[in-house]
N, C-alpha and C positions, 0 to 999 in steps of 0.2 A: 504493500499499499504506500503510494507516494505521500510525502509530507504536504500537508496544506500550506499553500502560500496565499497570503491575503491579497486582495485585488489591487490595494494601493501599491504594493511591491511588484505584483505580476504584471500589471499594465502601466508601470512607471514609463513615461515617454523616454525614447532612447534617441531621438532626433527632434529638431526644432519643429518640423512639420507635425509631429504628433502632440505637441504642447495644446492645451485646451485653454482657450479663453484669454490667452496673453499674446496674441498676434502682433500687437505693436512692439512687445519686447522681443519676440522671436525675430522679426522682420530686421529690427534694428542690429541685433547681435549677428545674425547671418550677413547682413550687408557690412558690418564692421569687419567680420572675418575675411570676407571676399575682397574688400579693399584695403586689408592690412593696416586697419585703424583701430587695434585693439587697446583700450586704455589698460595701464598697469595696475590700477586700483579701481575696483567697481563696487557699488553699494546695491544690493537688491533688497528693497524694502516693500512691506505689504502684509497683509492679513496672514494667518496661518493656513497652510494647506492649499495655497493657490499656485505653487510651482517654482519657488524661489531656489530652493536646493536643487531641484530637478534641473533647471534651466542652467544653474552654476555646473553641475556635472556634465551635462551636454556641451556647453561651451568649453569646458576643460578638454573634452575628448576631441571636439572639433579643431581646436586650435593645434593640438598636436597631431591630429590627422593630417592636416594641412602641411605641416612642417615634415611628415614622414608620408609621401604618397605611396610608398611601397608597403606600407603596414597593412596587416590582414584587416578585412572589412570589420570583423568583431573584436578587433584589438581595444581594450579598455584603458591602456596607458596607465595601469594601476601605480607604477613606480613614478610616474609624473604628476599625480593628483595626490594632495595631502588635505585631510580634512580635520579640522579642529573644532570641538564642541566648547565654545566659549562660556557656557553655562557651568560646566565642571571644570574648566581649565582657564580660570580668569585673573590669575595672579601675574605679578611682575615675572617672577621666575619662569612661568609657562610661556610668556611672550619672548622673554630672552632666549629661551630654548629654540623657540621658531625662528628668530633672528639668525641664530647661529646655523640653524639648517639652511636658511636662504642663501647664504653665501656660496653654497657648493653648486655647482652647474649640474644639470641632469646628465645621466649617463647615456641615455637614448632620447632622441627628440630634441626639440628646441626650447621647450618651456617647462618650468615647474609651476603648477597652479595650487595656490593655497586657498581653500575654501574655509572660511571662518564662520560658523553658524551661531545664531543668537549672539551677534558681536555686541549687542548693547549690555550684555552681562559682564563684560571686562571691567575691571576696576578702573578709576581715574589714574591711578600710576601705571597701570598696564597700557592704557591708551596712550599716555604720554611717552612710555618707553617705545611704542610702536610708531610714533609720529615720523621720526626720521627715515625710517626703513619705508614706510608708506609713501613718502614724498619722493624718495630718490632710491626706488628699488634697483636691484641688478637688472640687466637687460634681460635675463632668462625667467625672472619671476613675475608672476601675475597674482594680484591678490583679489579674491571675490568675497566680499563680506555680506552676509544675510542677517536681516532683522525684522522683527514684527514691530518694534518700538523705535523708529527713527529719532523721535524727539528726544531720546535718552542718550544719544550719541553725541560726543563732544563737537562743536562747530569746527574746530580745527581738523578733525577727522573728515567731517562731511567735505570740507573745502578741497580736500585731496582726492576724493573719489568722484568718479562719475556715477551719478545716481539714477536708478531704474526703479520707478514706481509700479509695482504690481498691484492689480485691482481685484476685487472680488468677481468670481466667475458667474455668469448669469444662469438663472435656472434653466433656461432652454438649452444652453451649452452643456450643463451638466446632464440634463435629461437625454440629450442626443449621446452623449458619451456613454452613459449607462445602457443605452438602447444597444449600442455596438457591442458592449461587454456581454449583455444578456444574450444577444445573438450568437456571440463566440462560444458561450458556455451552454448553449442549447436551453436557455430559460425563457419561457414565454412571460410577457409582462405587457399589460396595458398602459396607455400613455398616463392615465391617472395615477397609477401605482408609482411609475417612475418620477412623475412630477411631484408627488408627495415626498419621495426621498430627496429629490433636488432641493425642495423648498426646506426641509427640515435641516439640510447641510448648511444653510444660510452662506452660500457662496464659497464654501471650502470644498474643493473636490476630493481631497483626502478623507474629509468626514463623510462625504457622500458615499464613497467606495465602502467605508467601514460600515456605514448603515446598510448599505446594499448587501454586504456579506451577512450580516445579522438576519435581514429579512429573508434572504435566501435560505439560511440555516432553519428558519422557522416554517417558511411557506414551501420550501421544496422547488421544484422546477416550474411552478405556475404561480405567478404572483397576481394577486387580485386586490382591488382597491381596499375592500373591507378587511382582508387579512393583513395588509400593509398598515392601515389605520390601527388595527389591533396591536401590531407589533411595536409601532412607533408611539403608541399611546397618543394619537392625534385624533381631532374630530374631521371626518372626511367631508367633502363638498355637499354630499346629500344631506347632512345634518343641518349645515347652515341654509341650504335652500328651503328646508322644510322649517326652521325656525322663522325665516323671513316671510314665507308664506303665511304662517299663522299670524304674524304681526300685521301683514297686509290685510288679512282677513279680519283683524281685530278680534280674533278667537282666543281670548285669554285662557279658558280652561284648557284647550288643546296645547297652548304655550307653556302653562304650568305643568303639564304632565310630561311634555317633552323635556323641559329643564330637570324635572325630577328624575328621569331616566338617565340623563347625561351625569348628573351628580351621583347617582347610584352606581354608575360604571366607573367611578373613581376619578372623573375630570374635576379639576378646579374651576370654580365658577368664574374667576377672573380671566382664566385662559379662554373660557367660552366667550366672555364678552369681548375680549381682545380679537378673537377670531370672527365674532359678529360684526364689530366695527370694520374689520378689513374686508369682509364680504360686502357690507353697504357701500364701502369706498368703490369696490370693484363694479357694483351695480352702477353707481354714478358714471364710472369711467365707460361703462358698456353702452351708454345711452347715445353717446356721439361718435360717429365713425372717426372723427379726428383723434379722439383719445383712446380709441379701442386698441391700438398697438400696445398701449401701457399695461394691457391686461395679459399676463404671461401664464396662460393656463393652456391645457390641451384644447384642440378645435371643438370636440364634442361639448366640453365644459363652457367654452367660450359662447357657444350657441344657446346654452341654458341661461347663461348671465344676460345675454341680449334679450332673451324672451322675458325673463322676470323683470329686467330693468324697465320694460314698457309699462310696469304697474306701479311705478313710483314717481314722485315729482321732486325736483331738486330742494325746495325750501323745507319740505318736511323731512328729506333724508339729511339735511345738514342739521336740523334740529335733533334728529335721532343720534347722530354722531357726537353732537354736543353733549346730549345726556350721557351717553356711552363714556365719553372722556371724563365727565364730571364724576360719574360713579367709580371709575378705575381709580380716581385720585383719592376717593373716600374709602375705597375698599380695605385697605390695610388697617385702618384705624376703626373701622365699623366693629361693633360688638355682636351684630348679628348679620353676618355677610350673606347668608341665604337670603333673608328677608329683603336686603338692600338689593340683591340681584333680581328677586321677584317683583319688587316694586319698579325697578328699572324697566323690565320687560313689559309690565302693565303699562308704564308711561309710554314706551314705544308703540304698543298696540292702540293706545289711545290717541296717537297723534293724527291718524287719518292719512297715512303715507300714500295709500291708494285712494285718489280722489273719487273712484267709482263706489268705494265701501263707505257705510255709514259709521260715524264714530259711535263706540259704545260707552265711552267715558269721556269726561272733560277734564283738561289738566288745569 
């Protein structure tokens, strides 16, 4: 039985063409290699799990591959690439040991590439010890620094680096990538399931792949939206469509029963209110063709949004969002959070968001 390799490692990009959601970075680095304009000190900064270390490793390989055209296609140039985790090697002595290594030229190839991850964890003394080498490194040395917290790095370090800002990966890019991986593994998954995983990852592809592995472990080779929602402990689209329809119908008894079911299933009421606010925002976005591209959901779900959006009016929906915002601010200090939630939903139902429905309460 072969050992299991997590998807984040198994599908780690090996070329710039495979990098997801960072096209601007990949194109810049590829052009720099082709034009022989590689900076000797670079800083990759951005959120976790978006490809900083991956791009650093690809760049390190591509630089050496260009200097050794006769090298094998799968050559990884391990002797030319040195990685240092600054989170656990953050002292002056660690940096001085690195500086001593830098003086020696590579045995093969043209460049030695030093990748320093979580560089913001270096102490101030370590940063100061690193300054001179970073400003005037030997011709064979290239430094790639990676960090999630650029603001913690000394300005004197920043001024010596070429800075690359990585961005969060869009839900759609993550969903498409998961779709390819699922196809490669023989896993069937509908668009809504993958969209849930992509949304849960909040822009971090590594997190998305970890979540995907967990979901596949639970669901097997067939991912369905209800099973994925159960695994991730999230409320699916159907729940919010149903809640909103009860609000539009001003059907308070049905609304109370649905909320009771949600709470009995272990969901936090504040989480539900936050999701409902996002759902109402998406309904407003769906009313106008100009803002429809702002709705990042599968096509079949998008059509449901457009249908339900025809039953709301802007003014009442803005009032509803204001009520939800106020209640969320009061939630943590409330002594009876369930009652606060139920009163909030009653107020929403009494707004008359659907002009064709008659109000059952007055605010």
